[in-house]
MIBA-559151 format. One record per residue (C-alpha): residue number from 1; residue in three letters; x, y, z negated. Coordinates in nm, 2 decimals, padded with zeros to 4 digits, always signed. Example, Ala and Ser with C-alpha at 12.3 -4.5 7.8 and 13.67 -1.06 7.14 Angstrom:
! MIBA-559151
<pt><num>1</num><residuo>ALA</residuo><px>+01.23</px><py>-00.45</py><pz>-00.78</pz></pt>
<pt><num>2</num><residuo>SER</residuo><px>+01.37</px><py>-00.11</py><pz>-00.71</pz></pt>
//
This chain:
! MIBA-559151
<pt><num>1</num><residuo>UNK</residuo><px>+13.55</px><py>+22.78</py><pz>-09.55</pz></pt>
<pt><num>2</num><residuo>UNK</residuo><px>+13.19</px><py>+22.91</py><pz>-09.58</pz></pt>
<pt><num>3</num><residuo>UNK</residuo><px>+13.12</px><py>+23.22</py><pz>-09.78</pz></pt>
<pt><num>4</num><residuo>UNK</residuo><px>+12.85</px><py>+23.19</py><pz>-10.04</pz></pt>
<pt><num>5</num><residuo>UNK</residuo><px>+12.53</px><py>+23.38</py><pz>-09.97</pz></pt>
<pt><num>6</num><residuo>UNK</residuo><px>+12.39</px><py>+23.63</py><pz>-10.21</pz></pt>
<pt><num>7</num><residuo>UNK</residuo><px>+12.07</px><py>+23.58</py><pz>-10.41</pz></pt>
<pt><num>8</num><residuo>UNK</residuo><px>+11.86</px><py>+23.80</py><pz>-10.64</pz></pt>
<pt><num>9</num><residuo>UNK</residuo><px>+11.90</px><py>+23.74</py><pz>-11.01</pz></pt>
<pt><num>10</num><residuo>UNK</residuo><px>+11.86</px><py>+23.91</py><pz>-11.35</pz></pt>
<pt><num>11</num><residuo>UNK</residuo><px>+12.20</px><py>+23.95</py><pz>-11.51</pz></pt>
<pt><num>12</num><residuo>UNK</residuo><px>+12.31</px><py>+24.06</py><pz>-11.85</pz></pt>
<pt><num>13</num><residuo>UNK</residuo><px>+12.57</px><py>+24.32</py><pz>-11.79</pz></pt>
<pt><num>14</num><residuo>UNK</residuo><px>+12.61</px><py>+24.41</py><pz>-12.16</pz></pt>
<pt><num>15</num><residuo>UNK</residuo><px>+12.43</px><py>+24.28</py><pz>-12.47</pz></pt>
<pt><num>16</num><residuo>UNK</residuo><px>+12.12</px><py>+24.47</py><pz>-12.59</pz></pt>
<pt><num>17</num><residuo>UNK</residuo><px>+11.78</px><py>+24.56</py><pz>-12.46</pz></pt>
<pt><num>18</num><residuo>UNK</residuo><px>+11.91</px><py>+24.79</py><pz>-12.19</pz></pt>
<pt><num>19</num><residuo>UNK</residuo><px>+12.18</px><py>+24.55</py><pz>-12.06</pz></pt>
<pt><num>20</num><residuo>UNK</residuo><px>+11.96</px><py>+24.34</py><pz>-11.83</pz></pt>
<pt><num>21</num><residuo>UNK</residuo><px>+11.92</px><py>+24.43</py><pz>-11.46</pz></pt>
<pt><num>22</num><residuo>UNK</residuo><px>+11.83</px><py>+24.29</py><pz>-11.12</pz></pt>
<pt><num>23</num><residuo>UNK</residuo><px>+12.14</px><py>+24.22</py><pz>-10.91</pz></pt>
<pt><num>24</num><residuo>UNK</residuo><px>+12.27</px><py>+24.05</py><pz>-10.60</pz></pt>
<pt><num>25</num><residuo>UNK</residuo><px>+12.50</px><py>+23.76</py><pz>-10.71</pz></pt>
<pt><num>26</num><residuo>UNK</residuo><px>+12.66</px><py>+23.47</py><pz>-10.52</pz></pt>
<pt><num>27</num><residuo>UNK</residuo><px>+12.45</px><py>+23.15</py><pz>-10.49</pz></pt>
<pt><num>28</num><residuo>UNK</residuo><px>+12.59</px><py>+22.89</py><pz>-10.73</pz></pt>
<pt><num>29</num><residuo>UNK</residuo><px>+12.83</px><py>+22.63</py><pz>-10.60</pz></pt>
<pt><num>30</num><residuo>UNK</residuo><px>+12.73</px><py>+22.26</py><pz>-10.64</pz></pt>
<pt><num>31</num><residuo>UNK</residuo><px>+12.97</px><py>+22.03</py><pz>-10.82</pz></pt>
<pt><num>32</num><residuo>UNK</residuo><px>+12.98</px><py>+21.65</py><pz>-10.78</pz></pt>
<pt><num>33</num><residuo>UNK</residuo><px>+12.74</px><py>+21.59</py><pz>-11.07</pz></pt>
<pt><num>34</num><residuo>UNK</residuo><px>+12.51</px><py>+21.89</py><pz>-10.99</pz></pt>
<pt><num>35</num><residuo>UNK</residuo><px>+12.18</px><py>+21.95</py><pz>-10.81</pz></pt>
<pt><num>36</num><residuo>UNK</residuo><px>+12.10</px><py>+22.29</py><pz>-10.66</pz></pt>
<pt><num>37</num><residuo>UNK</residuo><px>+11.75</px><py>+22.39</py><pz>-10.75</pz></pt>
<pt><num>38</num><residuo>UNK</residuo><px>+11.55</px><py>+22.66</py><pz>-10.57</pz></pt>
<pt><num>39</num><residuo>UNK</residuo><px>+11.36</px><py>+22.82</py><pz>-10.86</pz></pt>
<pt><num>40</num><residuo>UNK</residuo><px>+10.98</px><py>+22.82</py><pz>-10.84</pz></pt>
<pt><num>41</num><residuo>UNK</residuo><px>+10.92</px><py>+22.92</py><pz>-11.20</pz></pt>
<pt><num>42</num><residuo>UNK</residuo><px>+11.13</px><py>+23.03</py><pz>-11.49</pz></pt>
<pt><num>43</num><residuo>UNK</residuo><px>+11.00</px><py>+23.05</py><pz>-11.85</pz></pt>
<pt><num>44</num><residuo>UNK</residuo><px>+11.10</px><py>+23.32</py><pz>-12.09</pz></pt>
<pt><num>45</num><residuo>UNK</residuo><px>+11.15</px><py>+23.18</py><pz>-12.44</pz></pt>
<pt><num>46</num><residuo>UNK</residuo><px>+11.28</px><py>+23.33</py><pz>-12.77</pz></pt>
<pt><num>47</num><residuo>UNK</residuo><px>+11.63</px><py>+23.20</py><pz>-12.70</pz></pt>
<pt><num>48</num><residuo>UNK</residuo><px>+11.66</px><py>+23.43</py><pz>-12.39</pz></pt>
<pt><num>49</num><residuo>UNK</residuo><px>+11.59</px><py>+23.74</py><pz>-12.60</pz></pt>
<pt><num>50</num><residuo>UNK</residuo><px>+11.85</px><py>+23.63</py><pz>-12.86</pz></pt>
<pt><num>51</num><residuo>UNK</residuo><px>+12.11</px><py>+23.57</py><pz>-12.60</pz></pt>
<pt><num>52</num><residuo>UNK</residuo><px>+12.04</px><py>+23.90</py><pz>-12.42</pz></pt>
<pt><num>53</num><residuo>UNK</residuo><px>+12.06</px><py>+24.09</py><pz>-12.75</pz></pt>
<pt><num>54</num><residuo>UNK</residuo><px>+12.40</px><py>+23.92</py><pz>-12.84</pz></pt>
<pt><num>55</num><residuo>UNK</residuo><px>+12.27</px><py>+23.74</py><pz>-13.15</pz></pt>
<pt><num>56</num><residuo>UNK</residuo><px>+12.44</px><py>+23.42</py><pz>-13.04</pz></pt>
<pt><num>57</num><residuo>UNK</residuo><px>+12.76</px><py>+23.55</py><pz>-12.88</pz></pt>
<pt><num>58</num><residuo>UNK</residuo><px>+12.99</px><py>+23.41</py><pz>-13.15</pz></pt>
<pt><num>59</num><residuo>UNK</residuo><px>+12.85</px><py>+23.06</py><pz>-13.08</pz></pt>
<pt><num>60</num><residuo>UNK</residuo><px>+12.76</px><py>+23.08</py><pz>-12.71</pz></pt>
<pt><num>61</num><residuo>UNK</residuo><px>+13.05</px><py>+23.27</py><pz>-12.54</pz></pt>
<pt><num>62</num><residuo>UNK</residuo><px>+12.90</px><py>+23.39</py><pz>-12.21</pz></pt>
<pt><num>63</num><residuo>UNK</residuo><px>+13.12</px><py>+23.62</py><pz>-12.02</pz></pt>
<pt><num>64</num><residuo>UNK</residuo><px>+12.93</px><py>+23.92</py><pz>-11.89</pz></pt>
<pt><num>65</num><residuo>UNK</residuo><px>+12.79</px><py>+23.97</py><pz>-11.64</pz></pt>
<pt><num>66</num><residuo>UNK</residuo><px>+12.59</px><py>+23.64</py><pz>-11.65</pz></pt>
<pt><num>67</num><residuo>UNK</residuo><px>+12.25</px><py>+23.53</py><pz>-11.52</pz></pt>
<pt><num>68</num><residuo>UNK</residuo><px>+12.00</px><py>+23.48</py><pz>-11.80</pz></pt>
<pt><num>69</num><residuo>UNK</residuo><px>+11.73</px><py>+23.21</py><pz>-11.83</pz></pt>
<pt><num>70</num><residuo>UNK</residuo><px>+11.69</px><py>+22.87</py><pz>-12.00</pz></pt>
<pt><num>71</num><residuo>UNK</residuo><px>+11.38</px><py>+22.71</py><pz>-11.85</pz></pt>
<pt><num>72</num><residuo>UNK</residuo><px>+11.32</px><py>+22.62</py><pz>-11.48</pz></pt>
<pt><num>73</num><residuo>UNK</residuo><px>+11.09</px><py>+22.44</py><pz>-11.25</pz></pt>
<pt><num>74</num><residuo>UNK</residuo><px>+11.18</px><py>+22.41</py><pz>-10.88</pz></pt>
<pt><num>75</num><residuo>UNK</residuo><px>+11.28</px><py>+22.21</py><pz>-10.58</pz></pt>
<pt><num>76</num><residuo>UNK</residuo><px>+11.61</px><py>+22.03</py><pz>-10.52</pz></pt>
<pt><num>77</num><residuo>UNK</residuo><px>+11.78</px><py>+22.17</py><pz>-10.21</pz></pt>
<pt><num>78</num><residuo>UNK</residuo><px>+12.13</px><py>+22.01</py><pz>-10.24</pz></pt>
<pt><num>79</num><residuo>UNK</residuo><px>+12.28</px><py>+21.72</py><pz>-10.44</pz></pt>
<pt><num>80</num><residuo>UNK</residuo><px>+12.64</px><py>+21.67</py><pz>-10.54</pz></pt>
<pt><num>81</num><residuo>UNK</residuo><px>+12.84</px><py>+21.37</py><pz>-10.41</pz></pt>
<pt><num>82</num><residuo>UNK</residuo><px>+12.82</px><py>+21.19</py><pz>-10.75</pz></pt>
<pt><num>83</num><residuo>UNK</residuo><px>+12.44</px><py>+21.23</py><pz>-10.79</pz></pt>
<pt><num>84</num><residuo>UNK</residuo><px>+12.23</px><py>+20.91</py><pz>-10.73</pz></pt>
<pt><num>85</num><residuo>UNK</residuo><px>+11.90</px><py>+20.98</py><pz>-10.91</pz></pt>
<pt><num>86</num><residuo>UNK</residuo><px>+11.79</px><py>+21.29</py><pz>-10.72</pz></pt>
<pt><num>87</num><residuo>UNK</residuo><px>+11.72</px><py>+21.37</py><pz>-10.35</pz></pt>
<pt><num>88</num><residuo>UNK</residuo><px>+11.67</px><py>+21.69</py><pz>-10.15</pz></pt>
<pt><num>89</num><residuo>UNK</residuo><px>+11.30</px><py>+21.78</py><pz>-10.18</pz></pt>
<pt><num>90</num><residuo>UNK</residuo><px>+11.25</px><py>+21.64</py><pz>-10.54</pz></pt>
<pt><num>91</num><residuo>UNK</residuo><px>+11.05</px><py>+21.86</py><pz>-10.77</pz></pt>
<pt><num>92</num><residuo>UNK</residuo><px>+11.22</px><py>+21.90</py><pz>-11.11</pz></pt>
<pt><num>93</num><residuo>UNK</residuo><px>+11.19</px><py>+22.09</py><pz>-11.43</pz></pt>
<pt><num>94</num><residuo>UNK</residuo><px>+11.48</px><py>+22.14</py><pz>-11.67</pz></pt>
<pt><num>95</num><residuo>UNK</residuo><px>+11.63</px><py>+22.32</py><pz>-11.97</pz></pt>
<pt><num>96</num><residuo>UNK</residuo><px>+11.99</px><py>+22.34</py><pz>-11.85</pz></pt>
<pt><num>97</num><residuo>UNK</residuo><px>+12.26</px><py>+22.29</py><pz>-12.11</pz></pt>
<pt><num>98</num><residuo>UNK</residuo><px>+12.42</px><py>+22.58</py><pz>-12.29</pz></pt>
<pt><num>99</num><residuo>UNK</residuo><px>+12.68</px><py>+22.76</py><pz>-12.09</pz></pt>
<pt><num>100</num><residuo>UNK</residuo><px>+12.51</px><py>+22.65</py><pz>-11.77</pz></pt>
<pt><num>101</num><residuo>UNK</residuo><px>+12.20</px><py>+22.88</py><pz>-11.80</pz></pt>
<pt><num>102</num><residuo>UNK</residuo><px>+12.08</px><py>+23.11</py><pz>-11.52</pz></pt>
<pt><num>103</num><residuo>UNK</residuo><px>+11.72</px><py>+23.03</py><pz>-11.43</pz></pt>
<pt><num>104</num><residuo>UNK</residuo><px>+11.63</px><py>+23.40</py><pz>-11.38</pz></pt>
<pt><num>105</num><residuo>UNK</residuo><px>+11.76</px><py>+23.37</py><pz>-11.02</pz></pt>
<pt><num>106</num><residuo>UNK</residuo><px>+11.66</px><py>+23.23</py><pz>-10.68</pz></pt>
<pt><num>107</num><residuo>UNK</residuo><px>+11.88</px><py>+22.92</py><pz>-10.73</pz></pt>
<pt><num>108</num><residuo>UNK</residuo><px>+12.06</px><py>+22.74</py><pz>-11.01</pz></pt>
<pt><num>109</num><residuo>UNK</residuo><px>+12.31</px><py>+22.45</py><pz>-11.01</pz></pt>
<pt><num>110</num><residuo>UNK</residuo><px>+12.24</px><py>+22.22</py><pz>-11.30</pz></pt>
<pt><num>111</num><residuo>UNK</residuo><px>+12.40</px><py>+21.90</py><pz>-11.41</pz></pt>
<pt><num>112</num><residuo>UNK</residuo><px>+12.19</px><py>+21.61</py><pz>-11.28</pz></pt>
<pt><num>113</num><residuo>UNK</residuo><px>+12.15</px><py>+21.47</py><pz>-11.64</pz></pt>
<pt><num>114</num><residuo>UNK</residuo><px>+11.96</px><py>+21.79</py><pz>-11.73</pz></pt>
<pt><num>115</num><residuo>UNK</residuo><px>+11.70</px><py>+21.74</py><pz>-11.46</pz></pt>
//
């Protein structure tokens, strides 16, 4: 069994302005319907601030610590067994679905339907 490598990411350790920090976290695993994207660019939008500050924690139940970020552009580096519409090397942009965020990192696994 291979051990996941670590990557750099910005994680929310606790809600509020002072709760975001750079950290080493495991690279995400790729499920059968996922694509692994090497992040080239991540946008910062108002939703990220609201999530960081805990304004949506009653609706979006993220378990801290979690990687923040909702917008991504990057390169597909791995595809899940059930993915037919993406290939390694494809350039993509996405807004991953709620509870699958994490674009403020080197890699993110997203559902292929979000690509």
